[in-house]
C-alpha positions as CSV (number, residue, x, y, z in Angstrom):
1,M,-29.4,12.0,-9.4
2,E,-26.3,13.1,-11.5
3,Q,-23.4,10.7,-11.0
4,P,-19.9,12.0,-10.1
5,L,-17.5,12.1,-13.0
6,V,-14.6,9.8,-12.7
7,S,-11.4,10.7,-14.7
8,I,-9.0,7.8,-15.4
9,V,-5.5,8.5,-16.8
10,T,-3.2,6.0,-18.5
11,P,0.4,7.0,-18.9
12,S,1.9,5.3,-21.9
13,Y,5.2,4.9,-23.7
14,N,5.9,2.2,-26.3
15,Q,3.4,-0.3,-24.7
16,G,1.7,-1.3,-27.9
17,A,1.8,-5.0,-26.8
18,F,-0.5,-4.3,-23.8
19,I,-2.4,-1.1,-24.3
20,R,-5.3,-2.4,-26.1
21,A,-6.2,-4.7,-23.1
22,T,-5.8,-1.7,-20.8
23,I,-8.1,0.5,-22.9
24,E,-10.7,-2.2,-23.2
25,S,-10.7,-2.8,-19.5
26,V,-11.5,0.9,-18.9
27,L,-14.1,1.4,-21.7
28,A,-15.9,-1.8,-20.7
29,Q,-16.8,-0.4,-17.2
30,D,-20.5,-0.3,-16.5
31,Y,-20.3,3.2,-14.8
32,P,-21.6,5.8,-17.2
33,A,-19.7,9.0,-16.2
34,I,-16.1,8.2,-17.1
35,E,-13.6,10.6,-18.7
36,Y,-10.6,8.6,-20.1
37,I,-7.3,10.3,-20.9
38,V,-4.3,8.5,-22.4
39,M,-1.1,10.5,-21.9
40,D,1.5,9.2,-24.3
41,G,5.1,10.2,-24.2
42,G,5.6,10.1,-28.0
43,S,5.6,6.3,-28.6
44,T,7.3,5.0,-31.7
45,D,5.6,1.5,-31.8
46,A,2.0,0.5,-32.6
47,T,0.5,2.5,-29.7
48,A,-0.8,5.4,-31.8
49,R,-2.4,3.1,-34.4
50,I,-4.2,1.1,-31.6
51,V,-5.4,4.1,-29.7
52,A,-6.8,5.7,-33.0
53,E,-9.3,2.8,-33.2
54,Y,-11.0,4.2,-30.0
55,A,-11.3,7.8,-31.3
56,G,-14.2,9.6,-29.8
57,R,-14.2,7.3,-26.8
58,L,-11.2,8.7,-25.1
59,T,-8.8,11.7,-25.1
60,W,-5.4,10.9,-26.7
61,I,-2.4,13.3,-26.0
62,S,1.0,12.3,-27.4
63,E,3.9,14.6,-26.5
64,K,7.2,14.5,-24.9
65,D,7.1,14.3,-21.1
66,R,9.6,13.9,-18.2
67,G,8.5,10.4,-17.5
68,Q,5.6,8.4,-16.1
69,T,5.0,10.6,-13.0
70,H,5.0,13.7,-15.0
71,A,2.5,12.2,-17.5
72,I,0.1,11.2,-14.7
73,N,0.3,14.7,-13.2
74,K,-0.5,16.3,-16.6
75,G,-3.4,13.9,-17.0
76,F,-4.8,14.7,-13.5
77,Q,-4.4,18.5,-14.0
78,R,-6.3,18.2,-17.3
79,A,-9.0,15.9,-15.8
80,R,-12.4,17.3,-14.9
81,G,-13.6,14.5,-12.6
82,Q,-14.4,14.8,-9.0
83,Y,-12.7,11.4,-8.6
84,V,-9.5,10.4,-10.4
85,A,-7.4,7.3,-10.8
86,W,-4.6,6.0,-13.1
87,I,-4.1,2.6,-14.7
88,N,-0.8,1.9,-16.3
89,S,-0.7,0.9,-20.0
90,D,0.2,-2.7,-19.1
91,D,-2.3,-3.2,-16.3
92,L,-6.1,-3.7,-16.1
93,L,-9.2,-2.6,-14.4
94,L,-11.7,-5.4,-13.4
95,P,-15.3,-5.3,-14.4
96,G,-17.4,-3.1,-12.0
97,A,-14.3,-1.4,-10.4
98,V,-15.4,2.2,-11.1
99,A,-19.0,1.7,-9.9
100,G,-17.7,0.0,-6.8
101,A,-15.2,2.7,-6.0
102,V,-17.8,5.5,-6.5
103,A,-20.1,3.7,-4.1
104,A,-17.3,3.3,-1.5
105,L,-16.3,6.9,-1.8
106,G,-19.9,7.9,-1.2
107,R,-20.0,5.7,2.0
108,S,-16.7,7.2,3.4
109,P,-16.8,11.0,2.7
110,Q,-14.0,11.7,5.1
111,V,-11.3,9.7,3.4
112,A,-9.1,10.9,0.5
113,A,-9.1,7.6,-1.4
114,V,-10.4,4.0,-1.5
115,Y,-8.6,0.9,-2.5
116,G,-9.5,-2.7,-3.0
117,E,-8.2,-6.2,-3.8
118,G,-6.5,-7.2,-7.1
119,Y,-4.8,-10.0,-9.0
120,R,-1.3,-10.6,-10.3
121,I,-1.3,-11.5,-14.0
122,D,1.4,-12.6,-16.4
123,R,2.6,-11.2,-19.7
124,E,-0.3,-13.1,-21.5
125,G,-2.9,-11.9,-19.0
126,C,-3.3,-15.2,-17.2
127,V,-4.1,-14.8,-13.4
128,L,-1.2,-15.8,-11.2
129,G,-3.0,-15.2,-8.0
130,R,-4.3,-12.6,-5.6
131,F,-2.0,-9.6,-4.9
132,P,-0.9,-11.0,-1.5
133,A,0.0,-7.8,0.5
134,T,-3.4,-6.1,0.5
135,E,-4.9,-5.5,4.0
136,P,-7.2,-3.0,5.8
137,F,-5.8,0.5,6.2
138,N,-2.9,0.6,8.7
139,L,-1.3,4.1,8.6
140,W,1.8,3.1,10.7
141,K,2.6,0.2,8.5
142,L,2.1,2.3,5.3
143,V,4.5,5.0,6.6
144,H,7.1,2.8,8.2
145,L,7.1,-0.6,6.7
146,S,5.6,-1.5,3.4
147,D,3.3,-0.4,0.5
148,Y,0.6,-3.0,0.9
149,I,-1.9,-1.1,-1.4
150,L,-2.2,-2.3,-5.0
151,Q,-2.1,1.0,-7.0
152,Q,-4.3,-0.5,-9.7
153,S,-7.1,-0.7,-7.2
154,V,-6.9,2.9,-5.9
155,F,-9.5,5.7,-6.6
156,F,-8.8,9.2,-5.3
157,R,-10.8,12.3,-4.5
158,R,-9.4,15.1,-6.6
159,S,-9.7,17.8,-3.9
160,P,-7.4,16.1,-1.2
161,I,-4.7,15.6,-3.9
162,E,-4.8,19.3,-4.7
163,Q,-4.4,20.0,-1.0
164,V,-1.4,17.8,-0.3
165,G,0.2,18.2,-3.7
166,W,0.4,16.2,-6.9
167,L,2.6,13.2,-7.4
168,D,6.3,13.9,-6.6
169,E,8.0,14.0,-10.1
170,S,11.4,13.3,-8.6
171,L,10.2,9.8,-7.7
172,H,10.4,7.1,-10.4
173,Y,9.4,4.0,-8.4
174,T,7.5,5.1,-5.3
175,M,5.4,8.0,-6.4
176,D,2.2,6.2,-5.6
177,W,3.4,5.1,-2.2
178,D,4.5,8.6,-1.3
179,L,1.2,10.1,-2.4
180,L,-0.8,7.5,-0.4
181,I,1.3,8.3,2.7
182,R,0.7,12.0,2.4
183,L,-3.1,11.5,1.9
184,G,-3.3,8.8,4.6
185,K,-1.6,11.1,7.2
186,Q,-3.9,14.0,6.4
187,F,-7.3,12.4,5.6
188,G,-7.1,8.6,5.9
189,L,-7.9,5.9,3.3
190,A,-10.5,3.2,3.2
191,Y,-10.1,-0.5,2.3
192,V,-12.9,-2.2,0.3
193,P,-12.8,-6.0,0.0
194,E,-13.7,-6.0,-3.7
195,Y,-11.5,-6.9,-6.6
196,W,-10.8,-3.9,-8.8
197,G,-7.5,-4.2,-10.6
198,C,-4.7,-6.3,-12.0
199,L,-1.0,-5.9,-11.9
200,R,0.9,-7.4,-14.9
201,E,4.2,-9.0,-13.8
202,Y,7.0,-9.6,-16.3
203,A,10.8,-9.2,-16.3
204,E,10.8,-5.7,-18.0
205,A,8.2,-4.2,-15.8
206,K,9.5,-1.2,-13.8
207,T,8.8,-2.8,-10.4
208,F,11.0,-5.9,-11.2
209,S,13.9,-4.1,-13.0
210,G,14.6,-1.3,-10.5
211,G,17.2,-3.1,-8.5
212,W,19.2,-1.2,-6.0
213,R,18.2,2.2,-7.5
214,R,14.6,1.3,-6.4
215,V,15.7,0.4,-2.9
216,G,17.6,3.6,-2.6
217,E,14.6,5.6,-3.6
218,I,12.4,3.7,-1.1
219,R,15.0,4.5,1.6
220,D,15.1,8.3,0.8
221,M,11.3,8.5,0.4
222,L,10.6,6.8,3.7
223,Q,13.3,9.0,5.5
224,R,11.3,12.1,4.5
225,H,8.2,10.7,6.2
226,T,9.7,9.0,9.3
227,G,13.0,10.7,9.9
228,S,14.8,7.4,9.9
229,R,17.3,6.5,7.1
230,W,17.6,2.8,8.0
231,G,14.1,2.1,9.2
232,S,12.2,-1.2,9.0
233,G,10.9,-0.4,5.5
234,F,14.4,-0.1,4.1
235,W,15.4,-3.4,5.5
236,N,12.2,-5.1,4.3
237,Y,12.8,-4.1,0.6
238,G,16.6,-4.1,0.8
239,L,16.8,-7.7,2.0
240,G,14.3,-8.6,-0.8
241,E,16.6,-7.1,-3.4
242,L,19.7,-8.8,-1.8
243,Q,17.8,-12.1,-2.0
244,R,17.2,-11.6,-5.8
245,A,20.7,-10.4,-6.5
246,L,22.4,-13.3,-4.7
247,K,20.1,-15.8,-6.4
248,D,20.9,-14.4,-9.8
249,T,24.7,-14.4,-9.1
250,L,24.8,-17.9,-7.6
251,E,22.4,-19.7,-9.9
252,C,23.0,-17.9,-13.2
253,R,26.4,-16.3,-13.2
254,S,28.6,-18.8,-11.3
255,P,31.0,-21.1,-13.3
256,R,29.4,-24.4,-14.2
257,W,31.9,-26.4,-12.3
258,I,30.6,-24.9,-9.0
259,R,27.0,-24.7,-10.0
260,P,25.7,-27.5,-7.8
261,P,27.1,-26.1,-4.5
262,A,26.1,-22.6,-5.7
263,V,22.5,-23.6,-6.1
264,L,22.5,-25.1,-2.6
265,L,24.1,-21.9,-1.2
266,S,21.4,-19.9,-3.1
267,F,18.7,-21.9,-1.4
268,L,20.3,-21.4,2.0
269,Q,20.5,-17.6,1.6
270,Y,16.9,-17.6,0.3
271,V,15.7,-19.3,3.5
272,A,17.8,-16.9,5.7
273,T,16.7,-13.7,4.0
274,A,13.1,-14.8,3.7
275,G,13.2,-15.5,7.4
276,A,14.6,-12.1,8.2
277,I,12.0,-10.4,6.0
278,M,9.2,-12.3,7.8
279,M,10.6,-11.3,11.2
280,I,10.6,-7.7,10.1
281,L,7.1,-7.8,8.7
282,R,5.7,-9.7,11.7
283,H,7.4,-7.9,14.5
284,A,8.2,-4.3,13.5
285,Q,4.8,-2.9,14.4
286,G,3.7,-5.4,17.0
287,L,0.5,-6.2,15.1
288,Y,-0.1,-9.5,13.3
289,L,-2.4,-10.4,10.4
290,D,-4.8,-12.2,12.8
291,R,-5.1,-8.9,14.8
292,W,-3.1,-10.2,17.8
293,A,-1.1,-7.4,19.2
294,S,2.3,-7.8,20.9
295,D,3.3,-6.4,24.2
296,K,4.5,-3.3,22.3
297,L,2.1,-2.1,19.7
298,R,2.9,1.0,17.5
299,W,0.0,2.8,15.9
300,M,-0.6,6.0,13.9
301,L,-3.9,7.9,13.2
302,P,-4.6,10.4,10.4
303,A,-4.6,14.1,11.3
304,G,-7.0,14.8,14.2
305,A,-7.3,16.0,17.7
306,G,-9.2,15.1,20.9
307,E,-10.2,11.7,22.1
308,V,-8.8,8.3,20.9
309,T,-10.7,5.1,21.4
310,I,-9.1,1.6,21.4
311,R,-11.3,-1.4,21.3
312,G,-10.1,-5.0,21.7
313,V,-10.3,-8.3,23.4
314,A,-8.2,-9.7,26.3
315,P,-8.5,-13.5,25.9
316,D,-9.1,-15.6,29.1
317,H,-5.7,-17.2,29.4
318,P,-3.7,-17.9,32.5
319,R,-0.8,-15.9,31.3
320,L,-2.9,-12.9,30.4
321,R,-4.9,-12.6,33.7
322,G,-4.2,-9.3,35.4
323,Q,-3.4,-7.7,32.0
324,Q,-2.7,-3.9,32.1
325,L,-2.3,-1.7,29.1
326,R,-0.4,1.6,29.1
327,V,-0.4,4.2,26.3
328,F,2.6,6.4,25.6
329,A,3.0,9.3,23.2
330,E,5.6,12.1,22.8
331,G,7.7,10.7,25.6
332,R,5.0,10.6,28.3
333,E,2.4,8.2,29.6
334,L,-1.2,9.1,28.7
335,G,-2.9,6.5,30.8
336,R,-3.1,2.9,32.1
337,W,-6.0,0.5,32.3
338,P,-6.6,-3.0,33.6
339,V,-8.4,-5.1,30.9
340,G,-10.0,-8.5,30.5
341,P,-10.8,-11.1,30.3
342,G,-13.2,-10.2,27.5
343,S,-13.9,-7.1,25.4
344,F,-12.6,-3.8,26.4
345,E,-12.7,-0.1,25.4
346,L,-10.1,2.5,26.3
347,R,-10.4,6.2,25.8
348,F,-7.7,8.9,26.3
349,Q,-6.9,12.4,25.1
350,A,-4.2,13.1,22.6
351,P,-1.8,15.8,23.5
352,P,-3.3,19.2,22.8
353,G,-2.5,21.1,19.6
354,E,-3.6,21.6,16.0
355,P,-4.9,18.5,14.2
356,R,-2.0,16.4,13.0
357,P,-1.1,12.7,12.5
358,F,-0.9,11.1,15.9
359,S,1.5,8.3,16.8
360,F,1.4,6.4,20.0
361,V,2.6,3.1,21.6
362,V,0.5,0.6,23.6
363,R,2.5,-1.5,26.1
364,A,1.1,-4.5,27.8
365,T,2.3,-5.9,31.1
366,R,1.6,-9.5,30.1
367,H,1.9,-11.7,27.0
368,K,1.8,-15.3,26.0
369,R,3.6,-17.4,23.3
370,P,1.7,-19.5,20.7
371,K,1.2,-23.1,21.7
372,F,4.3,-25.1,20.9
373,G,3.9,-26.8,17.5
374,S,1.0,-24.6,16.4
375,E,3.2,-22.3,14.4
376,L,6.9,-21.5,13.8
377,S,6.8,-18.1,15.5
378,F,8.4,-16.0,18.2
379,R,5.2,-13.9,18.6
380,R,4.4,-12.3,21.9
381,Q,0.6,-12.2,22.1
382,A,-0.9,-9.7,24.6
383,F,-4.4,-8.9,23.3
384,V,-6.5,-8.7,20.2
385,L,-6.9,-5.3,18.6
386,E,-10.3,-4.5,17.0
387,T,-10.0,-0.8,16.3
388,A,-8.0,2.3,17.3
389,E,-9.5,5.5,16.0
390,W,-10.4,9.1,16.7
391,G,-13.6,9.8,18.6
392,L,-16.5,11.5,16.9
393,C,-14.9,14.9,17.0
394,R,-11.8,14.2,15.0
């Protein structure tokens, strides 16, 4: 059987220090049907000489562009593959990534893209650890709170990108997040627990040098998708940037004679802002990493219509006995159900209309707190969520 062609694009500009490793990571893939395109913005360093060593094994285009996002779009529009991806000229694909992604896309024909796990690496390519944010697909969190998807591990179907539109060339820092939101809302994404990519972290990298300009772009991009200018996502990333800025000012720019108290103050502000970020990440949606749901859970499904099914577990706990769940959407109650103890399954109809992304809230009448001393948390635990999804006729 003929295997689908996968087109991989690398945008490049003066990354001669890293691009050889990037190229090698793509050409070393064990999947036979790969089209590799390097879109260079007219580099003046050693990039052209390095790429020339791989003549015949990739397509090399060097011309002026309007930045990274424009270069990726040009590469995608030139690409012939049924599946497409991009890997930046300082990042890496891991062995077996393309074959794993093609297999995953074949298993999930309804989704627009698949994504996996990945590693953080330093300037020299040494592994610093797992990319810590990755988790199974959660559309509400992606739209409202954080970009937990490692771009270096994402592989797209070309057709859905053509339907929702290419990368937004007005975006410099969040073009991948914006595209993932648009695709996630319309088609959904699928998580695969396999390691596919590496993100290189160093001071000059775009993610680490964006500062308040990056935070402002995050705010404006999320406002387009949520309607809220000061939503949870803004505070999540804004507090992180405030933390970094205060640390730099107090520890590196304060006069030497006040450096010791400044370092202490820097530590205190770090603890305070880290705590605030943790509170936002933990409580904004009402869903925790161990799948406990709060007494108010916010959820979003990709575009669809008809019946919704929620599956979960109501633990046998004195404070949870007599538990009742109520679902609200568009300002009205869609149903209420007594649940537990044990597994449960709820079914209800979404409001009628054309298929569209569907947001709803699940409210619980009872909750418990974690056992004192088991964790430092203010969590309200109401039930354990297993799945919330459209019925068979999405």
